[in-house]
C-alpha positions, -999 to 999 in steps of 0.1 A, spaced: 521 -394 875 505 -408 840 476 -378 845 503 -355 857 526 -355 825 496 -347 803 481 -320 822 518 -308 824 514 -310 781 481 -292 782 498 -262 806 527 -257 779 501 -257 748 482 -232 764 517 -207 774 524 -207 734 490 -197 727 487 -172 745 521 -150 734 514 -146 697 504 -115 686 467 -111 685 460 -84 649 426 -65 649 403 -74 621 382 -43 606 349 -54 587 342 -20 572 307 -17 564 297 -16 525 264 0 508 247 -22 487 247 -2 456 285 -7 457 303 -33 440 324 -52 459 360 -49 453 390 -65 464 407 -42 493 439 -34 487 465 -39 518 464 -18 545 499 -2 561 497 -12 593 513 23 608 476 43 593 455 47 623 424 42 620 410 78 618 434 77 590 419 51 573 383 58 583 382 97 575 390 115 545 392 149 539 368 160 505 382 193 492 352 211 477 363 238 453 346 272 450 319 267 417 318 295 390 284 308 385 265 286 364 261 316 333 301 321 332 305 279 329 286 282 301 305 296 268 294 294 230 315 262 225 293 243 257 257 260 245 265 248 204 273 214 218 244 211 242 220 225 214 233 202 189 223 168 213 192 180 218 189 183 186 202 150 181 179 135 202 154 148 188 159 128 156 141 100 143 167 78 129 139 64 105 133 92 90 169 103 80 173 66 60 139 72 46 155 101 38 186 81 23 165 54 9 145 80 -11 178 96 -24 183 55 -38 151 56 -52 151 90 -72 187 80 -90 172 43 -94 143 61 -118 164 85 -129 187 53 -139 150 33 -152 138 55 -176 169 71 -184 154 111 -184 175 139 -177 199 141 -143 195 173 -136 161 171 -118 186 153 -95 199 187 -82 170 209 -70 155 209 -35 122 195 -34 103 208 -3 76 191 15 54 206 48 17 214 54 4 248 55 -24 260 71 -45 282 65 -87 286 79 -101 277 49 -81 253 40 -74 217 59 -41 208 57 -31 204 17 2 190 16 23 201 -7 48 184 -31 86 206 -50 80 242 -53 56 260 -24 51 294 -48 13 294 -60 20 318 -87 37 296 -108 11 286 -126 20 241 -129 1 233 -106 -14 196 -97 -43 188 -80 -49 155 -60 -78 145 -46 -64 114 -26 -84 88 7 -49 100 30 -69 89 54 -96 68 65 -109 31 48 -93 35 14 -59 54 29 -36 28 18 -44 32 -16 -44 71 -16 -9 64 1 6 44 -26 -9 65 -57 8 92 -33 43 79 -35 40 66 -74 34 108 -79 62 120 -58 87 99 -77 73 108 -111 69 146 -103 112 139 -90 117 126 -116 104 143 -150 92 178 -138 111 207 -139 114 229 -107 85 250 -109 61 220 -110 47 213 -74 18 191 -68 -12 197 -37 -28 169 -20 -59 171 -6 -75 145 18 -107 133 8 -103 102 37 -118 124 65 -144 143 51 -154 161 14 -161 203 24 -168 212 -13 -157 248 -2 -128 240 9 -120 221 -25 -129 255 -43 -110 273 -24 -80 252 -26 -86 248 -67 -91 288 -72 -59 294 -51 -37 274 -66 -52 271 -99 -44 234 -114 -41 228 -147 -43 194 -139 -60 172 -112 -54 136 -105 -83 120 -81 -101 116 -62 -99 74 -64 -140 66 -54 -172 68 -72 -188 80 -40 -157 108 -36 -165 120 -76 -201 120 -75 -196 149 -49 -162 172 -61 -172 166 -95 -195 201 -97 -168 218 -83 -135 206 -105 -152 202 -138 -134 225 -161 -135 223 -198 -105 232 -200 -88 211 -172 -81 172 -174 -91 149 -143 -76 118 -140 -97 97 -116 -94 62 -103 -135 50 -101 -145 19 -117 -176 38 -124 -173 42 -165 -207 59 -160 -194 92 -149 -167 92 -175 -168 126 -201 -148 143 -228 -122 156 -202 -130 128 -172 -112 99 -172 -106 70 -151 -78 43 -148 -96 21 -124 -107 -14 -142 -145 -14 -145 -169 -45 -138 -188 -37 -171 -148 -37 -187 -142 -75 -171 -174 -88 -179 -168 -81 -218 -130 -93 -219 -136 -125 -200 -171 -135 -217 -158 -125 -257 -130 -145 -246 -152 -176 -233 -171 -168 -271 -141 -171 -290 -136 -204 -274 -165 -217 -288 -181 -214 -252 -219 -206 -256 -243 -219 -230 -235 -190 -201 -252 -196 -161 -242 -163 -138 -244 -167 -103 -242 -132 -89 -252 -115 -53 -286 -98 -55 -272 -61 -54 -266 -32 -78 -226 -53 -84 -248 -81 -97 -270 -57 -117 -246 -43 -136 -228 -80 -144 -264 -93 -157 -268 -68 -178 -234 -62 -187 -232 -100 -193 -264 -99 -216 -251 -72 -236 -227 -97 -249 -240 -130 -251 -279 -125 -264 -264 -109 -297 -268 -140 -311 -299 -162 -313 -281 -198 -305 -265 -184 -279 -285 -192 -239 -282 -170 -207 -291 -177 -176 -287 -158 -141 -291 -165 -101 -292 -135 -80 -288 -145 -40 -297 -122 -11 -274 -127 19 -302 -145 37 -302 -166 11 -266 -177 12 -264 -180 50 -296 -201 50 -276 -232 42 -308 -256 33 -319 -228 12 -287 -220 -7 -285 -258 -12 -322 -259 -28 -314 -228 -51 -282 -242 -65 -299 -275 -73 -325 -262 -92 -308 -233 -111 -280 -263 -121 -304 -290 -133 -288 -313 -106 -295 -349 -109 -279 -383 -91 -277 -399 -122 -258 -376 -141 -224 -382 -134 -212 -347 -156 -230 -320 -158 -246 -310 -186 -267 -277 -185 -239 -253 -189 -211 -253 -209 -196 -220 -189 -207 -204 -153 -202 -168 -143 -192 -167 -105 -186 -129 -97 -189 -112 -62 -173 -105 -33 -139 -130 -24 -162 -145 10 -192 -150 -18 -170 -162 -45 -150 -188 -19 -186 -198 0 -209 -211 -35 -176 -227 -56 -177 -256 -35 -212 -266 -38 -207 -261 -71 -184 -293 -74 -205 -310 -51 -234 -308 -69 -212 -325 -99 -202 -287 -116 -164 -303 -125 -142 -265 -130 -122 -290 -156 -149 -297 -175 -172 -267 -173 -152 -239 -176 -158 -213 -146 -152 -178 -154 -146 -150 -128 -139 -115 -123 -106 -95 -113 -116 -106 -76 -100 -143 -85 -69 -123 -82 -65 -133 -49 -39 -162 -32 -70 -180 -14 -91 -183 -44 -62 -185 -65 -52 -216 -45 -89 -230 -36 -91 -262 -53 -129 -264 -68 -116 -231 -91 -86 -250 -105 -87 -239 -142 -110 -208 -141 -106 -179 -163 -105 -143 -143 -93 -112 -161 -60 -90 -156 -46 -55 -167 -14 -67 -179 17 -46 -170 53 -56 -190 86 -54 -175 79 -31 -143 106 -48 -122 128 -19 -121 96 -6 -109 90 -29 -81 126 -28 -68 120 11 -64 96 10 -43 109 -17 -23 139 -3 -18 125 33 -10 92 29 14 97 -14 16 60 -18 1 56 -42 -28 39 -24 -67 8 -31 -69 -24 -19 -93 -30 15 -80 11 23 -74 14 18 -111 -9 37 -125 -5 62 -95 26 64 -114 15 69 -149 -9 90 -136 22 113 -128 43 108 -156 14 124 -185 3 149 -160 42 169 -163 46 157 -194 6 177 -206 21 201 -184 57 211 -202 34 220 -234 36 260 -241 -4 256 -248 -23 232 -222 -50 217 -254 -67 190 -238 -66 174 -269 -31 160 -260 -49 128 -244 -63 117 -278 -47 87 -283 -22 89 -258 -4 60 -239 9 63 -206 45 45 -201 39 19 -176 7 1 -181 5 12 -215 -32 25 -212 -43 48 -244 -70 75 -240 -94 84 -260 -108 120 -262 -147 110 -253 -132 96 -217 -124 60 -225 -97 48 -217 -83 15 -235 -65 -7 -210 -43 -43 -215 -63 -70 -202 -54 -107 -204 -70 -134 -195 -53 -154 -163 -57 -195 -159 -52 -212 -124 -35 -238 -134 -22 -262 -105 -12 -257 -70 -21 -219 -73 0 -210 -107 -8 -188 -128 -10 -187 -174 -19 -168 -197 -49 -179 -221 -40 -182 -255 -58 -157 -280 -73 -137 -249 -42 -114 -249 -46 -77 -247 -83 -84 -255 -98 -55 -247 -72 -36 -276 -85 -65 -300 -122 -57 -293 -117 -18 -295 -105 -31 -334 
């Protein structure tokens, strides 16, 4: 009986469960790339056929040519144009416009220049290799400036810095009928092309070239008595009555820093230089100043690359030259040592001087413009050293213009490029462009003073390396180049 009751209950539950409605579960296939979305509840009266198969009505399309009306064509072309634009160029144009306005405010010149149309393009001929024209493209306007700059190659960074400065000077101060034509001297020096370009545009003034080597090559082509040439070479031997250089020559550097040392009563000089043409120029320039008086002493040491790299030989040469003795705590042979050469040469020799008891705080170390480098300024063995720099007063506004325009820092070549442009434009504004204009002409930004014999007086200050790499001006040696001329 016990088992019969349990069996009857199980049979009853089985009968009840069989009477429940058996609903179908439909699982639709989903494509792999189709997102999973919660399905709405389907009306149960719909048949499977109606759910799985839906009719798609495809309208008869018109021919493609009829569908593209003028409005569509315009929008399509506009879209393609926008796709082809470079956002950086648009930003650059906006920055340039701001820079023009900033330069205008800076120099407080005529505002009418802002409204003029300026075209920059490449002009290609069979003979001229892509000269760049900035300004009015008409060669017959007779207010042409020819700029020979290395826009490519080894010195391209300097050439581009100068070009940016020249463009700003043109935008700021030049009338509408002025233009600058740039010829790239970085890739090749083709005298026939330069001669053809010169005859084509008849420039009234030439700016460049940048290096001594290029000037040597093009001098015969560009030299003309009535056409002034403002170059950037640092070789003063290349200068003539109508050729000026804004470069900082080794002779000018040595004359200024040694003269400052003589002014501060230093009398015994030791020179350590590389054994090359540059080293010979340093020795000769120093000798011309130091040996003018009998009581002054000078001795030099020239080192080849092999001698610098051979440490044993280098130590021996320096010990002999400095009269090093272990018994002496302080160096006594020289009261001033001039160290000139490349950055690597200076950083190789300077620590050894300290090793051989040459303390830069008791023996005056003199250097050239090469010392104006962060690695040298922060070298402990060169603390208290003196070196020459060309000082330009209050150029903060110009620095800000360059930063806003090209996001680049101002440097020596951009500043002298700007000055060269301003002088050239002012010269071309004269009714009679006589070359005597440059006699005692003064550049606005840096303050160069031009002389009619090709010399340029530069505002040279002697700078001292203080503690922690800070710089200060040596008292009594401000604008020393100008004071020496007087």
